[in-house]
mmCIF file of the C-alpha atoms, coordinates in Angstrom:
data_MODEL
# 
_entry.id   MODEL 
# 
loop_
_atom_site.group_PDB 
_atom_site.id 
_atom_site.type_symbol 
_atom_site.label_atom_id 
_atom_site.label_alt_id 
_atom_site.label_comp_id 
_atom_site.label_asym_id 
_atom_site.label_entity_id 
_atom_site.label_seq_id 
_atom_site.pdbx_PDB_ins_code 
_atom_site.Cartn_x 
_atom_site.Cartn_y 
_atom_site.Cartn_z 
_atom_site.occupancy 
_atom_site.B_iso_or_equiv 
_atom_site.pdbx_formal_charge 
_atom_site.auth_seq_id 
_atom_site.auth_comp_id 
_atom_site.auth_asym_id 
_atom_site.auth_atom_id 
_atom_site.pdbx_PDB_model_num 
ATOM 1   C CA . MET A 1 1   ? 86.526  103.455 90.874  1.00 0.00 ? 1   MET A CA 1 
ATOM 2   C CA . ARG A 1 2   ? 86.401  106.916 92.386  1.00 0.00 ? 2   ARG A CA 1 
ATOM 3   C CA . ALA A 1 3   ? 89.152  106.025 94.846  1.00 0.00 ? 3   ALA A CA 1 
ATOM 4   C CA . ARG A 1 4   ? 91.418  104.895 92.007  1.00 0.00 ? 4   ARG A CA 1 
ATOM 5   C CA . ALA A 1 5   ? 90.853  108.160 90.155  1.00 0.00 ? 5   ALA A CA 1 
ATOM 6   C CA . THR A 1 6   ? 91.675  110.116 93.301  1.00 0.00 ? 6   THR A CA 1 
ATOM 7   C CA . VAL A 1 7   ? 94.843  108.091 93.836  1.00 0.00 ? 7   VAL A CA 1 
ATOM 8   C CA . ALA A 1 8   ? 95.857  108.615 90.201  1.00 0.00 ? 8   ALA A CA 1 
ATOM 9   C CA . ILE A 1 9   ? 95.388  112.380 90.508  1.00 0.00 ? 9   ILE A CA 1 
ATOM 10  C CA . LEU A 1 10  ? 97.318  112.562 93.772  1.00 0.00 ? 10  LEU A CA 1 
ATOM 11  C CA . VAL A 1 11  ? 100.173 110.398 92.479  1.00 0.00 ? 11  VAL A CA 1 
ATOM 12  C CA . THR A 1 12  ? 100.361 112.512 89.325  1.00 0.00 ? 12  THR A CA 1 
ATOM 13  C CA . ALA A 1 13  ? 100.520 115.700 91.401  1.00 0.00 ? 13  ALA A CA 1 
ATOM 14  C CA . CYS A 1 14  ? 103.228 114.206 93.636  1.00 0.00 ? 14  CYS A CA 1 
ATOM 15  C CA . LEU A 1 15  ? 105.255 113.093 90.631  1.00 0.00 ? 15  LEU A CA 1 
ATOM 16  C CA . PHE A 1 16  ? 104.965 116.574 89.135  1.00 0.00 ? 16  PHE A CA 1 
ATOM 17  C CA . TYR A 1 17  ? 106.267 118.181 92.333  1.00 0.00 ? 17  TYR A CA 1 
ATOM 18  C CA . LEU A 1 18  ? 109.017 115.585 92.679  1.00 0.00 ? 18  LEU A CA 1 
ATOM 19  C CA . GLY A 1 19  ? 110.037 116.411 89.120  1.00 0.00 ? 19  GLY A CA 1 
ATOM 20  C CA . LEU A 1 20  ? 110.172 120.116 89.961  1.00 0.00 ? 20  LEU A CA 1 
ATOM 21  C CA . ILE A 1 21  ? 112.250 119.433 93.041  1.00 0.00 ? 21  ILE A CA 1 
ATOM 22  C CA . GLY A 1 22  ? 114.589 117.229 91.006  1.00 0.00 ? 22  GLY A CA 1 
ATOM 23  C CA . TRP A 1 23  ? 114.971 119.953 88.382  1.00 0.00 ? 23  TRP A CA 1 
ATOM 24  C CA . HIS A 1 24  ? 115.940 122.467 91.066  1.00 0.00 ? 24  HIS A CA 1 
ATOM 25  C CA . GLY A 1 25  ? 118.494 119.961 92.367  1.00 0.00 ? 25  GLY A CA 1 
ATOM 26  C CA . VAL A 1 26  ? 120.019 119.710 88.899  1.00 0.00 ? 26  VAL A CA 1 
ATOM 27  C CA . VAL A 1 27  ? 120.141 123.502 88.639  1.00 0.00 ? 27  VAL A CA 1 
ATOM 28  C CA . LEU A 1 28  ? 121.890 123.707 92.002  1.00 0.00 ? 28  LEU A CA 1 
ATOM 29  C CA . LEU A 1 29  ? 124.461 121.143 90.849  1.00 0.00 ? 29  LEU A CA 1 
ATOM 30  C CA . GLY A 1 30  ? 125.419 123.530 88.049  1.00 0.00 ? 30  GLY A CA 1 
ATOM 31  C CA . ASP A 1 31  ? 126.249 126.350 90.458  1.00 0.00 ? 31  ASP A CA 1 
ATOM 32  C CA . ASP A 1 32  ? 129.858 127.425 91.026  1.00 0.00 ? 32  ASP A CA 1 
ATOM 33  C CA . HIS A 1 33  ? 129.636 127.340 94.821  1.00 0.00 ? 33  HIS A CA 1 
ATOM 34  C CA . TRP A 1 34  ? 130.362 124.055 96.609  1.00 0.00 ? 34  TRP A CA 1 
ATOM 35  C CA . ALA A 1 35  ? 127.622 124.725 99.164  1.00 0.00 ? 35  ALA A CA 1 
ATOM 36  C CA . ALA A 1 36  ? 125.043 125.036 96.394  1.00 0.00 ? 36  ALA A CA 1 
ATOM 37  C CA . ARG A 1 37  ? 126.293 121.818 94.794  1.00 0.00 ? 37  ARG A CA 1 
ATOM 38  C CA . GLY A 1 38  ? 126.038 119.995 98.113  1.00 0.00 ? 38  GLY A CA 1 
ATOM 39  C CA . LEU A 1 39  ? 122.527 121.336 98.536  1.00 0.00 ? 39  LEU A CA 1 
ATOM 40  C CA . GLY A 1 40  ? 121.784 120.158 94.988  1.00 0.00 ? 40  GLY A CA 1 
ATOM 41  C CA . VAL A 1 41  ? 122.817 116.610 95.886  1.00 0.00 ? 41  VAL A CA 1 
ATOM 42  C CA . GLY A 1 42  ? 120.565 116.724 98.945  1.00 0.00 ? 42  GLY A CA 1 
ATOM 43  C CA . VAL A 1 43  ? 117.672 118.112 96.924  1.00 0.00 ? 43  VAL A CA 1 
ATOM 44  C CA . LEU A 1 44  ? 118.114 115.342 94.343  1.00 0.00 ? 44  LEU A CA 1 
ATOM 45  C CA . LEU A 1 45  ? 117.702 112.748 97.091  1.00 0.00 ? 45  LEU A CA 1 
ATOM 46  C CA . LEU A 1 46  ? 114.221 114.048 97.947  1.00 0.00 ? 46  LEU A CA 1 
ATOM 47  C CA . PRO A 1 47  ? 112.571 112.792 94.736  1.00 0.00 ? 47  PRO A CA 1 
ATOM 48  C CA . VAL A 1 48  ? 114.229 109.401 95.209  1.00 0.00 ? 48  VAL A CA 1 
ATOM 49  C CA . VAL A 1 49  ? 112.824 109.095 98.724  1.00 0.00 ? 49  VAL A CA 1 
ATOM 50  C CA . GLY A 1 50  ? 109.447 110.354 97.493  1.00 0.00 ? 50  GLY A CA 1 
ATOM 51  C CA . LEU A 1 51  ? 109.312 107.759 94.729  1.00 0.00 ? 51  LEU A CA 1 
ATOM 52  C CA . VAL A 1 52  ? 110.149 104.967 97.180  1.00 0.00 ? 52  VAL A CA 1 
ATOM 53  C CA . VAL A 1 53  ? 107.393 106.121 99.556  1.00 0.00 ? 53  VAL A CA 1 
ATOM 54  C CA . ILE A 1 54  ? 104.832 106.398 96.745  1.00 0.00 ? 54  ILE A CA 1 
ATOM 55  C CA . ALA A 1 55  ? 105.741 102.946 95.405  1.00 0.00 ? 55  ALA A CA 1 
ATOM 56  C CA . ARG A 1 56  ? 105.497 101.417 98.875  1.00 0.00 ? 56  ARG A CA 1 
ATOM 57  C CA . GLU A 1 57  ? 102.082 102.958 99.544  1.00 0.00 ? 57  GLU A CA 1 
ATOM 58  C CA . LEU A 1 58  ? 100.726 101.919 96.149  1.00 0.00 ? 58  LEU A CA 1 
ATOM 59  C CA . ARG A 1 59  ? 101.932 98.360  96.721  1.00 0.00 ? 59  ARG A CA 1 
ATOM 60  C CA . PHE A 1 60  ? 100.330 98.339  100.190 1.00 0.00 ? 60  PHE A CA 1 
ATOM 61  C CA . GLY A 1 61  ? 97.031  99.530  98.752  1.00 0.00 ? 61  GLY A CA 1 
ATOM 62  C CA . ARG A 1 62  ? 97.129  96.997  95.919  1.00 0.00 ? 62  ARG A CA 1 
ATOM 63  C CA . GLU A 1 63  ? 97.916  94.114  98.296  1.00 0.00 ? 63  GLU A CA 1 
ATOM 64  C CA . SER A 1 64  ? 95.227  95.198  100.783 1.00 0.00 ? 64  SER A CA 1 
ATOM 65  C CA . GLY A 1 65  ? 92.692  95.326  97.965  1.00 0.00 ? 65  GLY A CA 1 
ATOM 66  C CA . ARG A 1 66  ? 93.817  91.937  96.736  1.00 0.00 ? 66  ARG A CA 1 
ATOM 67  C CA . LEU A 1 67  ? 93.237  90.459  100.196 1.00 0.00 ? 67  LEU A CA 1 
ATOM 68  C CA . ALA A 1 68  ? 89.801  92.084  100.339 1.00 0.00 ? 68  ALA A CA 1 
ATOM 69  C CA . GLY A 1 69  ? 88.969  90.436  97.018  1.00 0.00 ? 69  GLY A CA 1 
ATOM 70  C CA . LEU A 1 70  ? 90.235  87.061  98.211  1.00 0.00 ? 70  LEU A CA 1 
ATOM 71  C CA . LEU A 1 71  ? 88.202  87.340  101.378 1.00 0.00 ? 71  LEU A CA 1 
ATOM 72  C CA . ALA A 1 72  ? 85.091  88.335  99.422  1.00 0.00 ? 72  ALA A CA 1 
ATOM 73  C CA . THR A 1 73  ? 85.387  85.430  96.979  1.00 0.00 ? 73  THR A CA 1 
ATOM 74  C CA . GLY A 1 74  ? 86.872  82.687  99.151  1.00 0.00 ? 74  GLY A CA 1 
ATOM 75  C CA . GLY A 1 75  ? 85.635  84.104  102.360 1.00 0.00 ? 75  GLY A CA 1 
ATOM 76  C CA . MET A 1 76  ? 85.626  82.617  105.769 1.00 0.00 ? 76  MET A CA 1 
ATOM 77  C CA . ALA A 1 77  ? 82.699  81.222  107.687 1.00 0.00 ? 77  ALA A CA 1 
ATOM 78  C CA . GLY A 1 78  ? 81.084  84.069  109.579 1.00 0.00 ? 78  GLY A CA 1 
ATOM 79  C CA . SER A 1 79  ? 83.398  86.694  108.132 1.00 0.00 ? 79  SER A CA 1 
ATOM 80  C CA . GLY A 1 80  ? 80.708  89.350  108.044 1.00 0.00 ? 80  GLY A CA 1 
ATOM 81  C CA . GLU A 1 81  ? 81.333  92.261  105.720 1.00 0.00 ? 81  GLU A CA 1 
ATOM 82  C CA . VAL A 1 82  ? 84.617  92.604  103.908 1.00 0.00 ? 82  VAL A CA 1 
ATOM 83  C CA . ALA A 1 83  ? 84.798  96.388  103.877 1.00 0.00 ? 83  ALA A CA 1 
ATOM 84  C CA . GLY A 1 84  ? 83.801  96.746  107.504 1.00 0.00 ? 84  GLY A CA 1 
ATOM 85  C CA . SER A 1 85  ? 84.648  94.518  110.365 1.00 0.00 ? 85  SER A CA 1 
ATOM 86  C CA . GLY A 1 86  ? 81.149  94.377  111.772 1.00 0.00 ? 86  GLY A CA 1 
ATOM 87  C CA . GLY A 1 87  ? 78.223  94.027  109.460 1.00 0.00 ? 87  GLY A CA 1 
ATOM 88  C CA . ALA A 1 88  ? 75.268  91.850  110.223 1.00 0.00 ? 88  ALA A CA 1 
ATOM 89  C CA . GLY A 1 89  ? 77.488  89.077  111.558 1.00 0.00 ? 89  GLY A CA 1 
ATOM 90  C CA . GLU A 1 90  ? 76.306  85.904  113.207 1.00 0.00 ? 90  GLU A CA 1 
ATOM 91  C CA . ALA A 1 91  ? 73.970  85.652  116.149 1.00 0.00 ? 91  ALA A CA 1 
ATOM 92  C CA . GLY A 1 92  ? 75.609  87.163  119.211 1.00 0.00 ? 92  GLY A CA 1 
ATOM 93  C CA . GLU A 1 93  ? 78.300  88.883  117.161 1.00 0.00 ? 93  GLU A CA 1 
ATOM 94  C CA . PRO A 1 94  ? 78.608  92.639  117.809 1.00 0.00 ? 94  PRO A CA 1 
ATOM 95  C CA . VAL A 1 95  ? 77.526  94.932  114.993 1.00 0.00 ? 95  VAL A CA 1 
ATOM 96  C CA . LEU A 1 96  ? 79.026  98.266  114.016 1.00 0.00 ? 96  LEU A CA 1 
ATOM 97  C CA . VAL A 1 97  ? 76.628  101.111 114.764 1.00 0.00 ? 97  VAL A CA 1 
ATOM 98  C CA . HIS A 1 98  ? 76.851  104.262 112.677 1.00 0.00 ? 98  HIS A CA 1 
ATOM 99  C CA . ARG A 1 99  ? 75.889  107.668 114.039 1.00 0.00 ? 99  ARG A CA 1 
ATOM 100 C CA . PRO A 1 100 ? 73.658  109.969 111.988 1.00 0.00 ? 100 PRO A CA 1 
ATOM 101 C CA . SER A 1 101 ? 76.834  111.748 110.855 1.00 0.00 ? 101 SER A CA 1 
ATOM 102 C CA . GLY A 1 102 ? 78.070  108.503 109.311 1.00 0.00 ? 102 GLY A CA 1 
ATOM 103 C CA . ARG A 1 103 ? 80.832  107.981 111.852 1.00 0.00 ? 103 ARG A CA 1 
ATOM 104 C CA . ILE A 1 104 ? 81.152  104.687 113.629 1.00 0.00 ? 104 ILE A CA 1 
ATOM 105 C CA . ASP A 1 105 ? 80.033  104.570 117.251 1.00 0.00 ? 105 ASP A CA 1 
ATOM 106 C CA . ARG A 1 106 ? 83.117  104.094 119.405 1.00 0.00 ? 106 ARG A CA 1 
ATOM 107 C CA . ALA A 1 107 ? 81.513  101.584 121.789 1.00 0.00 ? 107 ALA A CA 1 
ATOM 108 C CA . SER A 1 108 ? 80.370  99.314  118.956 1.00 0.00 ? 108 SER A CA 1 
ATOM 109 C CA . ALA A 1 109 ? 83.802  99.585  117.268 1.00 0.00 ? 109 ALA A CA 1 
ATOM 110 C CA . ASP A 1 110 ? 85.449  98.577  120.541 1.00 0.00 ? 110 ASP A CA 1 
ATOM 111 C CA . ALA A 1 111 ? 83.109  95.587  120.904 1.00 0.00 ? 111 ALA A CA 1 
ATOM 112 C CA . VAL A 1 112 ? 83.849  94.385  117.363 1.00 0.00 ? 112 VAL A CA 1 
ATOM 113 C CA . PHE A 1 113 ? 87.551  94.998  117.938 1.00 0.00 ? 113 PHE A CA 1 
ATOM 114 C CA . ALA A 1 114 ? 87.532  92.827  121.072 1.00 0.00 ? 114 ALA A CA 1 
ATOM 115 C CA . LEU A 1 115 ? 85.940  89.996  119.080 1.00 0.00 ? 115 LEU A CA 1 
ATOM 116 C CA . ARG A 1 116 ? 88.479  90.335  116.240 1.00 0.00 ? 116 ARG A CA 1 
ATOM 117 C CA . ARG A 1 117 ? 91.385  90.373  118.680 1.00 0.00 ? 117 ARG A CA 1 
ATOM 118 C CA . ALA A 1 118 ? 90.080  87.207  120.320 1.00 0.00 ? 118 ALA A CA 1 
ATOM 119 C CA . GLU A 1 119 ? 89.796  85.562  116.893 1.00 0.00 ? 119 GLU A CA 1 
ATOM 120 C CA . VAL A 1 120 ? 93.439  86.420  116.115 1.00 0.00 ? 120 VAL A CA 1 
ATOM 121 C CA . GLU A 1 121 ? 94.571  85.107  119.493 1.00 0.00 ? 121 GLU A CA 1 
ATOM 122 C CA . ALA A 1 122 ? 92.722  81.852  118.796 1.00 0.00 ? 122 ALA A CA 1 
ATOM 123 C CA . ASP A 1 123 ? 94.339  81.395  115.357 1.00 0.00 ? 123 ASP A CA 1 
ATOM 124 C CA . PRO A 1 124 ? 97.298  83.764  114.838 1.00 0.00 ? 124 PRO A CA 1 
ATOM 125 C CA . ALA A 1 125 ? 98.390  82.065  111.584 1.00 0.00 ? 125 ALA A CA 1 
ATOM 126 C CA . ASP A 1 126 ? 95.200  82.911  109.655 1.00 0.00 ? 126 ASP A CA 1 
ATOM 127 C CA . TRP A 1 127 ? 95.628  85.965  107.435 1.00 0.00 ? 127 TRP A CA 1 
ATOM 128 C CA . ARG A 1 128 ? 91.840  86.406  107.219 1.00 0.00 ? 128 ARG A CA 1 
ATOM 129 C CA . ARG A 1 129 ? 91.626  87.020  110.936 1.00 0.00 ? 129 ARG A CA 1 
ATOM 130 C CA . TRP A 1 130 ? 94.495  89.517  110.773 1.00 0.00 ? 130 TRP A CA 1 
ATOM 131 C CA . TYR A 1 131 ? 92.789  91.294  107.883 1.00 0.00 ? 131 TYR A CA 1 
ATOM 132 C CA . ARG A 1 132 ? 89.570  91.622  109.889 1.00 0.00 ? 132 ARG A CA 1 
ATOM 133 C CA . LEU A 1 133 ? 91.565  92.811  112.914 1.00 0.00 ? 133 LEU A CA 1 
ATOM 134 C CA . ALA A 1 134 ? 93.232  95.464  110.740 1.00 0.00 ? 134 ALA A CA 1 
ATOM 135 C CA . VAL A 1 135 ? 89.832  96.715  109.586 1.00 0.00 ? 135 VAL A CA 1 
ATOM 136 C CA . SER A 1 136 ? 88.662  96.758  113.201 1.00 0.00 ? 136 SER A CA 1 
ATOM 137 C CA . TYR A 1 137 ? 91.668  98.851  114.194 1.00 0.00 ? 137 TYR A CA 1 
ATOM 138 C CA . GLY A 1 138 ? 90.679  101.322 111.499 1.00 0.00 ? 138 GLY A CA 1 
ATOM 139 C CA . ASP A 1 139 ? 87.076  101.347 112.707 1.00 0.00 ? 139 ASP A CA 1 
ATOM 140 C CA . ALA A 1 140 ? 88.310  101.993 116.243 1.00 0.00 ? 140 ALA A CA 1 
ATOM 141 C CA . GLY A 1 141 ? 90.448  104.905 114.991 1.00 0.00 ? 141 GLY A CA 1 
ATOM 142 C CA . ASP A 1 142 ? 93.897  103.353 115.379 1.00 0.00 ? 142 ASP A CA 1 
ATOM 143 C CA . SER A 1 143 ? 95.233  103.483 111.834 1.00 0.00 ? 143 SER A CA 1 
ATOM 144 C CA . ARG A 1 144 ? 98.873  102.922 112.817 1.00 0.00 ? 144 ARG A CA 1 
ATOM 145 C CA . ARG A 1 145 ? 98.148  99.542  114.393 1.00 0.00 ? 145 ARG A CA 1 
ATOM 146 C CA . GLY A 1 146 ? 95.650  98.787  111.638 1.00 0.00 ? 146 GLY A CA 1 
ATOM 147 C CA . ARG A 1 147 ? 98.335  99.242  108.976 1.00 0.00 ? 147 ARG A CA 1 
ATOM 148 C CA . ALA A 1 148 ? 100.713 97.035  110.965 1.00 0.00 ? 148 ALA A CA 1 
ATOM 149 C CA . ALA A 1 149 ? 98.043  94.324  111.258 1.00 0.00 ? 149 ALA A CA 1 
ATOM 150 C CA . MET A 1 150 ? 97.330  94.617  107.524 1.00 0.00 ? 150 MET A CA 1 
ATOM 151 C CA . ARG A 1 151 ? 101.041 94.245  106.713 1.00 0.00 ? 151 ARG A CA 1 
ATOM 152 C CA . HIS A 1 152 ? 101.066 91.118  108.883 1.00 0.00 ? 152 HIS A CA 1 
ATOM 153 C CA . ALA A 1 153 ? 97.986  89.760  107.072 1.00 0.00 ? 153 ALA A CA 1 
ATOM 154 C CA . ILE A 1 154 ? 99.690  90.384  103.720 1.00 0.00 ? 154 ILE A CA 1 
ATOM 155 C CA . ALA A 1 155 ? 102.840 88.618  104.898 1.00 0.00 ? 155 ALA A CA 1 
ATOM 156 C CA . LEU A 1 156 ? 100.842 85.647  106.228 1.00 0.00 ? 156 LEU A CA 1 
ATOM 157 C CA . GLU A 1 157 ? 98.880  85.315  102.995 1.00 0.00 ? 157 GLU A CA 1 
ATOM 158 C CA . ARG A 1 158 ? 102.075 85.360  100.916 1.00 0.00 ? 158 ARG A CA 1 
ATOM 159 C CA . ASP A 1 159 ? 103.917 82.853  103.104 1.00 0.00 ? 159 ASP A CA 1 
ATOM 160 C CA . PRO A 1 160 ? 101.611 80.998  105.526 1.00 0.00 ? 160 PRO A CA 1 
ATOM 161 C CA . ARG A 1 161 ? 104.554 79.396  107.361 1.00 0.00 ? 161 ARG A CA 1 
# 
């Protein structure tokens, strides 16, 4: 619930600033100089782009959470934890090790990642495996590839063909 409150505060702040930027664009459109009017048009495009980015990120977060819920309820044999990609796991399955600081040990994240990658290679059409791979990418510190894997998991879950 705390994460949702944080997101709501951040989105509200972004919308406020986008509104201010849009207002300045409108003011610039009312200027007598053509350069200022052109700048006003450009400034008015910024809130539009910002709104598209915010909407896309909110949809990504909602869909990722939905998949986490599906995995937690429907699950998959031996799926381990939903939030993390390691957890207690099955016998012989690598486990994520946390340092005293709370950070994940890189070697254990790499071991779990290797297992998740092998699972995806064995069954690339299963969204659950892609979801777990995406979490493993995040644990290993590669958020760009993790987001791409999560987008793929979302697409697979929507249309399994």
